[in-house]
N, C-alpha and C positions, 0 to 999 in steps of 0.2 A: 220444421216442427221440433221443439225441444223435447228430447227423450231422456236425457240424463243430466243431472246437475250435482257437482261435488264441490263442497266448501271445506277448506282445511285451515284451521287456526285463523279464522277471519272474524275480527272484532270479538264478540263474545261466543261465537260458534267454534267449538272444538273440531269436530268432524261430522259432516252431514253428507250423505249420498242419497239422492232422490231419483227414482225412476218415474218419469212423467208420461202423461197419456194425452190422446187427442180429446177435443171437446173443451168443456169449461171446468177449470180447477180453481176453487176458492181458497183463499188463505186468510185464516183468522188467528187471533191471539190477543192476550191482554196488552194494554198499553205498556210499552217498555220491554216487551218480551223478546223483540228482535226482528219484527217485521221490516223496520227501516233498514236493518242490516241486510236482509234478503233483497230489498229494493236496491240498495247500494251495490250489492254483488251483481245484480242484473244490469245495472247501469255500466259497471266496469266491464262486464262481458260484452256489452254493446259498444265498447271502445271509448268510454268516458275517461278523461284524465283524473288521476287521483290527487287530491290535495289534503288528505286527512291521514291520521294514523290508524290504519286498519289492521295492522298485524297484531294478532292476539298475544296473550301473555305467556303461552306455553312454549312457543318456539320463535325463532327469529325470521320465519318466513310464512307468508300466507299464500295459499294456492286456490284459484278458482278454475273450474273446468266444466265445460258444457258441451254436450253432444247434440247435433241437429241432423235430422234426416229430411229428405224431400219425400212427401207421401207418395209421389208418383214413381219414386225410385228408392224404396226403403233400404236397399243394400248400400246405397251411397251415404256415408256418414261423414259429417264435417265436425272436427274436434277443435274447439276454441279453448285456449288456456292462457291464464295470466298468473305470473308469480310476482309477489311483492316482498321486498326485503325491508327489514326495519331500518329506517333512515331515509327511505324514499325511492330507492332504485327498484325498477320493475322490468319484467320481460314479457313479451307477447308471443304466443305461438299459434299458428294456423296449420292444422293437420301436422303437428309435431315439428313444423319448421318455424324458426324464429323470424319474426317480421317486425318492422317499425310500427309504432302505434297508429300513425295516420293511415297506413295500409291496412292494419288490423281493423280499424274502424270502418274503412271503406268496404272491406270484405264481409263485415257482419251486418251491413245495412239491410240486406234482404232476409236476415235470419231472425232478428229480434227488433220489435218496435215497442218502446216503453212510453206509455201515455200517463202522465201525472197531472197534478193540479196546474202546473205551468203550461202544460199542453192545452188545457181547456181554454185558457185565456189567450192562446194564440188566435182564437176565433175573432178577437178584436183587432187583429192585425190585417190590413188590406192585402198584404202580400200573401198571407196564408189563406184568406178568403178566395183570392184568385187561384191559388194552387188547388184548392178543393174543386172549384169549378172546372179547371183544366183536367183534373183527375177524372171527374165524372164525364166530361165531354170527350175524353180520350185525345186531347190535343197536346199531350206532353211533347211529342216529336216536333210539332209546329213551334211550340214554345222554345224548344232547344235550338231549332233552326233560327228562330227570331233572335234569340240571345246571342248566338254565334255571329249573325249578321250585324247586330247592334255593336258587339265588341269590335268587329272588324271596322265598322264605320267610325266608332270612337277612336280606334287606333289610327286610322287614316287622318281623321280630323286633327289629332295630336301631332302627327307627322307634318301636316300642312301648316299648323301653327309654328312648329319649330322651323320649318323651311322658310316661312315668311319672315320670321325673326332673323334668321341667318341672312336672307336676301337683303333685308333692311339694313343690317349691319354692314354687309358688303357694299351695298349701294352708297352708303354714307361715306365710305372710304374709296369708292371707285375712282372718282376724279383725281384725288390726291395720288393714288397708285399709278394712274395713267400718266400724270405729270412727272412723277419721279422716274418711271420707266423711260419716258421720252428724254429726260435729262441724262439718264445713264447711257442711253443709246447715242445721244448727241455728243457727249463728252468722249464716249468710247475709251474709257480708262483701261489701260492694259496692265497686266500683272508686272510688278517691279518697275513700272514706268516712272513713278514718283522718285525713286532712289536714283535712277539714271539721270533724270532731269536735274535733280538737286546737285549731283556730282558735276554735271556739265556746267551748271550755273556757277558753281564755286570757281571752276577753272576760268571761265569767261570774266567773272567778277574780279578775279585777281589781275587778269590782263588789263581790264578797264582801269583798275586802280593804278597799275604801273604806268599806263599811258597818260593818265591824268597827272602823275608826278613828273613825268618827262616834259610834258607841256608846260607845267609850272616852272621847271628848271630852265627851259629854253627862254621863257619869257623873262625870267630874272636875269639870265646871262646877257640876253640882247639888250636889256635896259642898262646893264652895267658896262657893256662894250662901247656904246655911243659916247659916254663921257670920257672914257679912256682914250679913244681915238681923237677926240677933240683936244684933250690935254696934250697929246703928242704933238699936235700942230703948234700949240702955244709955247711949248717948252723946247723947241728945236735949238734955239740959240742960248737958252738960259740953264737948262738942266743937264747935269753930268750923267744922268741915268737914262738917256734917250734910248740906248740900245736895249737895256733891260726892259723898259716899258714896251718897246716894240715886241720883245719876246713874249711878254705877258699877253699882249693883244693877239699875237699869233696863236698862242696856246688857247686863249678863249675862243678864237675863231675855229680852231681845230676841234675843240670840245663841242662847239655848236654844230659843226659839220657832222661829228660822230652822233650826236643826239638826234639830229634831223634824219640820219640814216637808220636810227633804231626802229625796229618793227612796231608799228602802232596798231591799236585795235581798229578794224575797218567797219564800214557801215553794215555789212552783212552780219558781222558778229554782234554789233549793237542791236540790230533787228532780231537776232536770235535770242539775245537776253530778254528782250521785250516779249518775244514769243513764248519763251520758257516761263516767264512770270505769269503770263496770261493762262498758260496751260496749268500751272500749279494752282492758280486761283480757281480754275474750273474744278480741278480735283478736290481742292479744299471745300468747295461748295457741295460736292457730292458727299464728302466726309461729314460735313456739318448736317446735311439734310437726310442722309441715308445711313451710312456706317463708316467707320474709320478705315477698316481693312478692305482690300480689293475682294478677297474671298467672301466676306460677309455681304458685300454689295451684290456680288453675283448670286449668292444664295437667296437674298431677299428679292432680287429681281425675278428669279425663277419662281419663288413662292407667290409673288404678286401676279405673275402671268397665269399661274395655276388658279389663283383666286378669281381673277377676271374670267377665266374660262369656265370656272365652276358656276358663275352667275348664269351663264347661258345653259349649262347642264341642269342647274336647279330650276330654271324656267321650264325645261323639258320635263323634268321629274314632277314639277308642280302640276303641269298639264295632265300628265299620266295619272297622278293621284286624284286629281279633280274628276277625271273621266271615270276612274274606278269607284270613287265615292258616289258619283251619280248613279252608276249601275247598281251599287249596293243599296242605295236609297230606294231605287225603284223596286228591287227585290224585297227589301224590308217592308215597303209600303204594301206590296202585293201579299206577302206572307201575313202581315199584321191584319189586313182586311179579311183574308181567308180565316185567320184565327178568330177575329171578332165575329164573323158570321156564324161560325160553329159555336162560339160561346153563347151568343144570343139565342141560337136554336136550342141549346140544352139548358139554359138558365131557368126557364119556366118549369121544365120537367124536374130539375133538381129541387126547386122550391116545393113543388107538389109532393115529391117523394119524401122530402124531409118532414113536411107537415104531417104526412101519414104516419111516419115513425114517431113523431112527437105525440100524436094522439094515443099511441100505444104506451107512451111514457107518462100518461096522466096529464097531458096538456091538450085537452080536446079542442080548445079554441085558439091554439097557437097558429100564427100565420107567419110565413116567411116570404120575403120578396127579394129577389136578386136582380138588381138593375146594373146596367153598364153604361158608363159615360165615356165619350172619346176624349183623349188628351193627346199631347204630342207623343210621337212614337218613342218607345223606350225598349228596354231589354225584354219586356214581356208583351210587347205590342202596343196598341193604342187604346186599350181599355182600362178604365178605372172602375173596379167593382165596388158596389155598395150593397151590403147585406142589411136588409131591414127586418126587424123582428118584433112581434107582439105576442106575449104569452097569454093574454087575457082578452075576453070579449069586450068590445067597446073601447079598447085602448089602441090609439093609432100606432101604425108602424113607425119605428124609430131605428136608427143605426144600432147594431148589436152592441157596440161598445158603450152605448149610452143607457140602455134599458134593461139588459138581461141581468137577473140575479145570479148568485153562485150556483144554485140548484138548477136554474134554467139553462145556464151556459153549459153545465155538465151534461144535461140531457140533450141539448142541441148538438153538442159535440158527439155524443154517442149515436144520435140519429144519423148524423153525417157519416159516421164510421159504418153503420149498418148499410146505408144506401150505397156506399162505395166499397163495401166488403167484397163484392164480386171482382173488384179491380185489384184486390190485395192478393198476392201470390199465396198459395196454400202452404208454402214453405215457411212463411213468416209467422212468428209467434207474437201475439199481442199480450203485453203485460200492463194491466190497468191498476193504477195506484189510487184506491179509494174513490172511484168514480161516483160512488153513491154517498159521499160524505156530506153533501148538501141537500139530500132528499130524505124522506122518511115515510113511514106508513105504507099505504098501498102503492105509492109512487116508487118506493124502493123495490117492492115486489115486481112491479111492472118493468122496472129497469133490469131486474134479474132475468125476467123472461126474454127481454131483448138480448141480453148477454148470452143466454142459452141459445137463442136462435142464431146469433152471430157465430157462435162456436160450432155450428154445424158445418161451416166451411173453413173456419180458422181456429187454430188452437188459442185458447185464452186462459191466462192466469190473472187473477184479480184479488187484491187485498180488500176485505170488506169488514164492517162491524155489524151488518144487518143479518139477522137470522132469515128474513124473508128472501134475501139474495142467496145466502149460503145453502138453503134447502133446494135451490134450483140447480145446483152444481152436480155434475157427474162424479167429481173427485174433490176431496177436501184435505187441505194441508193445515196442520196446527203448528203454530210457533209458540213455544213456551220456554220459560227460564227457570232454572233450579240450581242449587248449590252442588258442585261436583269438585272433589279434591280441593276444597277451600276456595274455589273460584266460582263466581256467578257464570253459568254457562247456558247458552241458548241452544235449543233443539228444534228441529223441524221434522215432523212425522206425518205420514199419510194415515188418515183415519179410516177405520172399518165402518160399516153401517151402524154397528152398535155404538162405537165411539163417537160417531157423528151426533147421535141423539144426546149423548152426554155433553158434547160441545155446544149443542143448541141450548141446553139448559144453562150452561155457563154464560152464554151470550146474553141471556135474559136475566142473569144475576141469580139463578136458583142454586148453582153449585160453584165452588171456587175454581177448581181445576179438574179436567177430565183425567189427567194422567199424573 
């Protein structure tokens, strides 16, 4: 329950300190007096982000502070405070301790509930309609469990999709990887092997070339020796150089002897050259298909082996996830059916109770029907809720979003709040922003009576323009604006019984201002 509210240099408000009470407190004032500023302050205290210039003109800082107590433990006070600097920076405090805004908002959820015109139209949203039914049926814990299971199921399904995509990618390259690993194993390329082979090949190639030159020289010398020996036979009696020619022949024969005794390349060495070339061709094949360096080939082989092994592990993981998914689906179906049964059991009672409250709000022929249709399982179960409404006799039931006027939707909303008020913690303060803006006459008075009754269990603050509603409040705050120190300044004061009467006259246009 809100017991104290302090606003400092906030919009047009200089300084206001209010001590608030249990029950129903009505807030009135002329248009433009500052009621919207008070509503804005309450929204900020509830943890709303600020996107406006709210710092007043007198100082460079605006301060909002609110004290809440639990009626069951009045000595325990919660202090909420927000400070805003000109330029946009702000700080949040929870019991004098600075906290981030998201935590501040979470901590204030049970302290203050602001119901404005946008809240009324939430009734047209199926998710909000279902939330109302769950609140009345007391199935919030089941909904929470259902949501958790659905999130787990969604998460597992996403994991399975990713796993399947990974497996598909791996399967596409599996055969190629296996062939390359087999090639690497077959060739069995050793570190530095290529350099050693090339060095050996150079040596053998030189020897082969040398042998080929010797063979060519032998052939040419043998071809030259035969004519020389023939010439010696024919010139025995005619030539004076017989001895010299014999010497040449002997020299050639000696050279031939020496060349024939020269070490020639053998068959084993020729076979080795062929073997080296074949081996280098195999290594070149690996370099072309896999990688150029031995180290990189070994790294890739290791990674491919791991990839192939991961396919099997992914198969196992996939099976585990599928089993877990099946179990969660079974639990989700069970919880969803239990939730659906409880919703069906309470939907009729909620309809009946809301109709009773609508009768108190001058809608004697209003009818409400809450039906549930099954859909595929989701975060909130298998139910799709449909709220049907008719405000007048003879008018068929239609979905709320199609048939309710602004005044009817506001009264329907208030009726629901009254019906579910026993489910709202007494610690929570309800702040209604002009819930009577679309009603008038006796309907406004009836609405005021309902607010008064609701305030017996919950503290209510409500902005209103109707004297019928204001007269039903236990407490009355007036917002007014006047000139102070050359500045237009808004004030908020609590009215005495005598001042209330003056304000009632102002509300019907008989006097300009009570203060």
